[in-house]
C-alpha positions as YAML, in Angstrom:
chain: A
units: angstrom
residues:
- id: 1
  name: MET
  ca: [0.00, 0.00, 0.00]
- id: 2
  name: LEU
  ca: [1.27, 3.47, -0.85]
- id: 3
  name: ALA
  ca: [1.83, 5.58, 2.23]
- id: 4
  name: THR
  ca: [-0.51, 8.35, 3.24]
- id: 5
  name: SER
  ca: [0.41, 11.14, 5.63]
- id: 6
  name: ALA
  ca: [1.84, 9.43, 8.75]
- id: 7
  name: GLY
  ca: [-0.01, 6.21, 7.83]
- id: 8
  name: LEU
  ca: [-3.41, 7.85, 8.36]
- id: 9
  name: SER
  ca: [-6.08, 6.43, 6.10]
- id: 10
  name: GLN
  ca: [-9.35, 8.05, 7.22]
- id: 11
  name: VAL
  ca: [-10.70, 11.59, 7.24]
- id: 12
  name: THR
  ca: [-13.82, 12.65, 9.16]
- id: 13
  name: LEU
  ca: [-15.17, 16.02, 8.09]
- id: 14
  name: ARG
  ca: [-16.34, 18.31, 10.91]
- id: 15
  name: LEU
  ca: [-17.13, 21.32, 8.72]
- id: 16
  name: PRO
  ca: [-17.29, 21.78, 4.95]
- id: 17
  name: PRO
  ca: [-13.70, 22.33, 3.78]
- id: 18
  name: PRO
  ca: [-13.33, 25.95, 2.67]
- id: 19
  name: LEU
  ca: [-12.12, 26.52, -0.87]
- id: 20
  name: GLU
  ca: [-9.00, 28.50, -1.67]
- id: 21
  name: THR
  ca: [-8.02, 28.54, 2.00]
- id: 22
  name: ASP
  ca: [-4.85, 27.17, 3.54]
- id: 23
  name: ILE
  ca: [-5.47, 24.04, 5.60]
- id: 24
  name: LYS
  ca: [-2.96, 23.28, 8.34]
- id: 25
  name: ILE
  ca: [-2.46, 19.81, 9.82]
- id: 26
  name: LYS
  ca: [-1.81, 19.72, 13.57]
- id: 27
  name: ASP
  ca: [-2.17, 16.80, 16.00]
- id: 28
  name: ASP
  ca: [-3.98, 14.57, 13.45]
- id: 29
  name: SER
  ca: [-6.52, 17.31, 12.72]
- id: 30
  name: ALA
  ca: [-7.01, 19.76, 9.86]
- id: 31
  name: TYR
  ca: [-7.67, 23.42, 10.57]
- id: 32
  name: ALA
  ca: [-8.63, 26.48, 8.53]
- id: 33
  name: GLY
  ca: [-7.39, 29.21, 10.83]
- id: 34
  name: ASP
  ca: [-8.68, 28.18, 14.25]
- id: 35
  name: ARG
  ca: [-11.67, 26.21, 12.89]
- id: 36
  name: LEU
  ca: [-11.47, 22.42, 13.08]
- id: 37
  name: ILE
  ca: [-12.29, 21.15, 9.59]
- id: 38
  name: ALA
  ca: [-11.44, 17.44, 9.84]
- id: 39
  name: THR
  ca: [-9.90, 14.78, 12.01]
- id: 40
  name: LEU
  ca: [-7.42, 12.22, 10.67]
- id: 41
  name: ASP
  ca: [-7.23, 8.64, 11.86]
- id: 42
  name: THR
  ca: [-6.85, 5.06, 10.70]
- id: 43
  name: GLY
  ca: [-9.92, 3.39, 9.26]
- id: 44
  name: ASP
  ca: [-11.32, 0.42, 7.37]
- id: 45
  name: PRO
  ca: [-11.32, 1.09, 3.61]
- id: 46
  name: GLY
  ca: [-13.65, -1.86, 3.00]
- id: 47
  name: PRO
  ca: [-13.34, -4.53, 0.32]
- id: 48
  name: GLY
  ca: [-14.01, -2.26, -2.66]
- id: 49
  name: VAL
  ca: [-16.47, -2.91, -5.47]
- id: 50
  name: ASP
  ca: [-16.07, -5.36, -8.33]
- id: 51
  name: PRO
  ca: [-14.92, -3.93, -11.67]
- id: 52
  name: VAL
  ca: [-16.87, -3.72, -14.89]
- id: 53
  name: PRO
  ca: [-15.46, -3.47, -18.43]
- id: 54
  name: TRP
  ca: [-14.59, -0.02, -19.81]
- id: 55
  name: ASP
  ca: [-17.46, -0.13, -22.34]
- id: 56
  name: THR
  ca: [-19.96, -0.93, -19.57]
- id: 57
  name: ALA
  ca: [-18.69, 2.04, -17.53]
- id: 58
  name: VAL
  ca: [-18.92, 4.33, -20.58]
- id: 59
  name: ALA
  ca: [-22.53, 3.24, -21.19]
- id: 60
  name: ALA
  ca: [-23.46, 3.70, -17.51]
- id: 61
  name: SER
  ca: [-21.86, 7.15, -17.46]
- id: 62
  name: ARG
  ca: [-24.19, 8.36, -20.23]
- id: 63
  name: GLY
  ca: [-27.03, 8.02, -17.69]
- id: 64
  name: TYR
  ca: [-25.23, 9.96, -14.94]
- id: 65
  name: PRO
  ca: [-28.05, 11.55, -12.87]
- id: 66
  name: GLY
  ca: [-25.86, 14.59, -12.17]
- id: 67
  name: PHE
  ca: [-26.23, 15.70, -15.79]
- id: 68
  name: ALA
  ca: [-29.91, 16.50, -15.06]
- id: 69
  name: VAL
  ca: [-29.82, 17.51, -11.37]
- id: 70
  name: HIS
  ca: [-26.65, 18.04, -9.36]
- id: 71
  name: PRO
  ca: [-26.48, 19.49, -5.83]
- id: 72
  name: PHE
  ca: [-22.88, 20.67, -6.42]
- id: 73
  name: PRO
  ca: [-22.41, 21.09, -10.20]
- id: 74
  name: THR
  ca: [-18.87, 22.44, -9.85]
- id: 75
  name: CYS
  ca: [-17.61, 19.48, -7.77]
- id: 76
  name: PHE
  ca: [-13.96, 18.76, -8.61]
- id: 77
  name: VAL
  ca: [-14.66, 15.05, -9.05]
- id: 78
  name: CYS
  ca: [-18.12, 14.77, -10.64]
- id: 79
  name: GLY
  ca: [-19.24, 18.31, -11.47]
- id: 80
  name: PRO
  ca: [-20.63, 18.55, -15.00]
- id: 81
  name: GLU
  ca: [-19.94, 22.30, -15.02]
- id: 82
  name: ARG
  ca: [-16.19, 21.70, -14.76]
- id: 83
  name: ALA
  ca: [-14.35, 22.33, -18.01]
- id: 84
  name: GLU
  ca: [-12.27, 19.61, -19.62]
- id: 85
  name: GLY
  ca: [-8.92, 19.55, -17.80]
- id: 86
  name: ASP
  ca: [-10.36, 21.37, -14.76]
- id: 87
  name: GLY
  ca: [-11.48, 18.55, -12.49]
- id: 88
  name: LEU
  ca: [-11.66, 14.79, -12.81]
- id: 89
  name: ARG
  ca: [-14.96, 14.63, -14.75]
- id: 90
  name: ILE
  ca: [-15.88, 11.23, -13.30]
- id: 91
  name: PHE
  ca: [-19.60, 10.79, -14.07]
- id: 92
  name: PRO
  ca: [-20.89, 7.63, -12.33]
- id: 93
  name: GLY
  ca: [-24.05, 6.17, -13.80]
- id: 94
  name: ARG
  ca: [-26.10, 3.40, -12.27]
- id: 95
  name: LEU
  ca: [-25.80, -0.21, -13.35]
- id: 96
  name: PRO
  ca: [-28.85, -2.51, -13.32]
- id: 97
  name: ASP
  ca: [-27.69, -4.07, -10.02]
- id: 98
  name: GLY
  ca: [-27.60, -0.67, -8.24]
- id: 99
  name: ARG
  ca: [-23.83, -0.16, -8.37]
- id: 100
  name: THR
  ca: [-22.35, 2.84, -10.12]
- id: 101
  name: ALA
  ca: [-19.62, 2.82, -12.75]
- id: 102
  name: ALA
  ca: [-17.69, 5.51, -14.55]
- id: 103
  name: PRO
  ca: [-14.79, 5.63, -16.98]
- id: 104
  name: TRP
  ca: [-11.85, 7.73, -15.86]
- id: 105
  name: SER
  ca: [-9.02, 8.90, -18.08]
- id: 106
  name: VAL
  ca: [-6.23, 9.52, -15.59]
- id: 107
  name: PRO
  ca: [-4.66, 13.01, -15.79]
- id: 108
  name: ASP
  ca: [-0.94, 13.62, -16.21]
- id: 109
  name: GLU
  ca: [-0.47, 14.57, -12.56]
- id: 110
  name: VAL
  ca: [-1.65, 11.50, -10.66]
- id: 111
  name: SER
  ca: [-1.07, 11.25, -6.89]
- id: 112
  name: VAL
  ca: [-2.43, 9.59, -3.76]
- id: 113
  name: PRO
  ca: [-4.65, 12.63, -2.93]
- id: 114
  name: LEU
  ca: [-6.04, 12.49, -6.46]
- id: 115
  name: MET
  ca: [-6.91, 8.81, -5.97]
- id: 116
  name: TRP
  ca: [-8.76, 9.76, -2.76]
- id: 117
  name: ALA
  ca: [-10.77, 12.25, -4.82]
- id: 118
  name: ALA
  ca: [-11.51, 9.71, -7.57]
- id: 119
  name: LEU
  ca: [-12.94, 7.30, -4.96]
- id: 120
  name: ASP
  ca: [-15.24, 9.90, -3.40]
- id: 121
  name: CYS
  ca: [-18.25, 10.62, -5.61]
- id: 122
  name: PRO
  ca: [-18.77, 7.24, -7.35]
- id: 123
  name: GLY
  ca: [-19.67, 5.76, -3.95]
- id: 124
  name: GLY
  ca: [-21.87, 8.70, -3.04]
- id: 125
  name: TRP
  ca: [-23.84, 8.56, -6.28]
- id: 126
  name: ALA
  ca: [-24.78, 4.96, -5.46]
- id: 127
  name: ALA
  ca: [-26.88, 6.43, -2.60]
- id: 128
  name: ILE
  ca: [-27.96, 9.77, -4.09]
- id: 129
  name: ARG
  ca: [-31.40, 9.89, -5.64]
- id: 130
  name: GLU
  ca: [-33.03, 12.74, -7.54]
- id: 131
  name: ASP
  ca: [-35.02, 13.83, -4.47]
- id: 132
  name: SER
  ca: [-32.08, 13.77, -2.03]
- id: 133
  name: ALA
  ca: [-28.67, 15.36, -1.61]
- id: 134
  name: TYR
  ca: [-25.82, 13.80, 0.33]
- id: 135
  name: VAL
  ca: [-22.48, 15.15, 1.50]
- id: 136
  name: LEU
  ca: [-19.38, 13.24, 2.50]
- id: 137
  name: GLY
  ca: [-18.95, 12.75, 6.25]
- id: 138
  name: ARG
  ca: [-16.09, 10.25, 6.48]
- id: 139
  name: ILE
  ca: [-13.86, 8.35, 4.06]
- id: 140
  name: ALA
  ca: [-11.23, 5.67, 4.61]
- id: 141
  name: VAL
  ca: [-8.95, 4.87, 1.67]
- id: 142
  name: ALA
  ca: [-6.30, 2.32, 0.73]
- id: 143
  name: VAL
  ca: [-4.24, 3.01, -2.40]
- id: 144
  name: ASP
  ca: [-2.28, -0.02, -3.57]
- id: 145
  name: GLU
  ca: [-0.93, 1.44, -6.78]
- id: 146
  name: LEU
  ca: [-1.15, 4.62, -8.84]
- id: 147
  name: PRO
  ca: [-2.31, 4.27, -12.43]
- id: 148
  name: GLU
  ca: [-0.18, 5.51, -15.29]
- id: 149
  name: PRO
  ca: [-0.99, 9.00, -16.60]
- id: 150
  name: GLY
  ca: [-3.47, 8.66, -19.46]
- id: 151
  name: ALA
  ca: [-4.64, 5.21, -18.33]
- id: 152
  name: ARG
  ca: [-8.26, 4.28, -18.93]
- id: 153
  name: CYS
  ca: [-9.49, 3.27, -15.48]
- id: 154
  name: VAL
  ca: [-12.95, 2.32, -14.24]
- id: 155
  name: VAL
  ca: [-14.34, 3.60, -10.93]
- id: 156
  name: THR
  ca: [-17.19, 1.68, -9.29]
- id: 157
  name: GLY
  ca: [-19.38, 2.36, -6.26]
- id: 158
  name: ALA
  ca: [-22.01, 0.53, -4.21]
- id: 159
  name: VAL
  ca: [-24.24, 1.09, -1.21]
- id: 160
  name: VAL
  ca: [-23.36, -1.15, 1.72]
- id: 161
  name: GLU
  ca: [-26.05, 0.12, 4.10]
- id: 162
  name: LEU
  ca: [-28.68, 2.85, 4.34]
- id: 163
  name: ALA
  ca: [-29.71, 3.83, 7.89]
- id: 164
  name: GLY
  ca: [-31.75, 6.97, 8.47]
- id: 165
  name: ARG
  ca: [-29.82, 9.87, 6.98]
- id: 166
  name: LYS
  ca: [-26.56, 7.88, 6.68]
- id: 167
  name: ALA
  ca: [-25.34, 5.92, 3.68]
- id: 168
  name: LEU
  ca: [-22.35, 3.62, 4.01]
- id: 169
  name: VAL
  ca: [-20.80, 3.15, 0.56]
- id: 170
  name: ASP
  ca: [-17.80, 1.42, -0.98]
- id: 171
  name: SER
  ca: [-15.88, 2.39, -4.10]
- id: 172
  name: ALA
  ca: [-12.89, 1.18, -6.08]
- id: 173
  name: VAL
  ca: [-10.57, 2.28, -8.89]
- id: 174
  name: HIS
  ca: [-9.55, -0.46, -11.33]
- id: 175
  name: GLY
  ca: [-6.79, -0.22, -13.89]
- id: 176
  name: PRO
  ca: [-7.11, -0.89, -17.63]
- id: 177
  name: ASP
  ca: [-6.52, -4.61, -16.99]
- id: 178
  name: GLY
  ca: [-9.29, -4.75, -14.34]
- id: 179
  name: ARG
  ca: [-6.81, -4.96, -11.47]
- id: 180
  name: ARG
  ca: [-7.85, -3.15, -8.28]
- id: 181
  name: LEU
  ca: [-5.69, -0.09, -7.63]
- id: 182
  name: ALA
  ca: [-7.50, 1.56, -4.69]
- id: 183
  name: VAL
  ca: [-10.57, 1.15, -2.49]
- id: 184
  name: ALA
  ca: [-12.59, 3.32, -0.12]
- id: 185
  name: ARG
  ca: [-15.40, 3.06, 2.39]
- id: 186
  name: ALA
  ca: [-17.29, 6.27, 3.10]
- id: 187
  name: THR
  ca: [-20.18, 7.58, 5.14]
- id: 188
  name: TRP
  ca: [-22.38, 10.06, 3.35]
- id: 189
  name: ILE
  ca: [-25.03, 12.13, 5.15]
- id: 190
  name: ARG
  ca: [-28.36, 13.04, 3.53]
- id: 191
  name: THR
  ca: [-29.04, 16.78, 3.74]
- id: 192
  name: THR
  ca: [-32.49, 16.84, 2.08]
...
């Protein structure tokens, strides 16, 4: 497994991370000024989600619900209002079994933090429905390997459990050969 900061593999958000603001890490916590934004810890990244072929992910992506209604249309990962080259443009569509799948053409600058981002929204969109919005509350990630720049990867997501306003979801990034590169388990919180 590729190392994360001090071996920490889980982030729990306490406040929405502010944009274009310096975040300082102190005592396994993230701060914007004196405001606690997130806590850092170890966590269970889950087993991941099985891969699907590239063509299946491309077909699923055409039905991405965020194209019609998106609570955060400028999201770095899945925002349809992001220009080509400005964001990851991972658009997870639903598969018949309820999982999500999306094709992902890996950018030139690939890193562990970028893999964390790629794992985020495909899991969330497995829980999101047109009449509800969810936000990330916690995510635990394990990155085994970084893909090559330009690689055609597939990102999958699945709901593990829905309980009240919480959705526990898994996600995975698979390389062009279907091999698992990274997994995540996240808790998303329904806001509406």
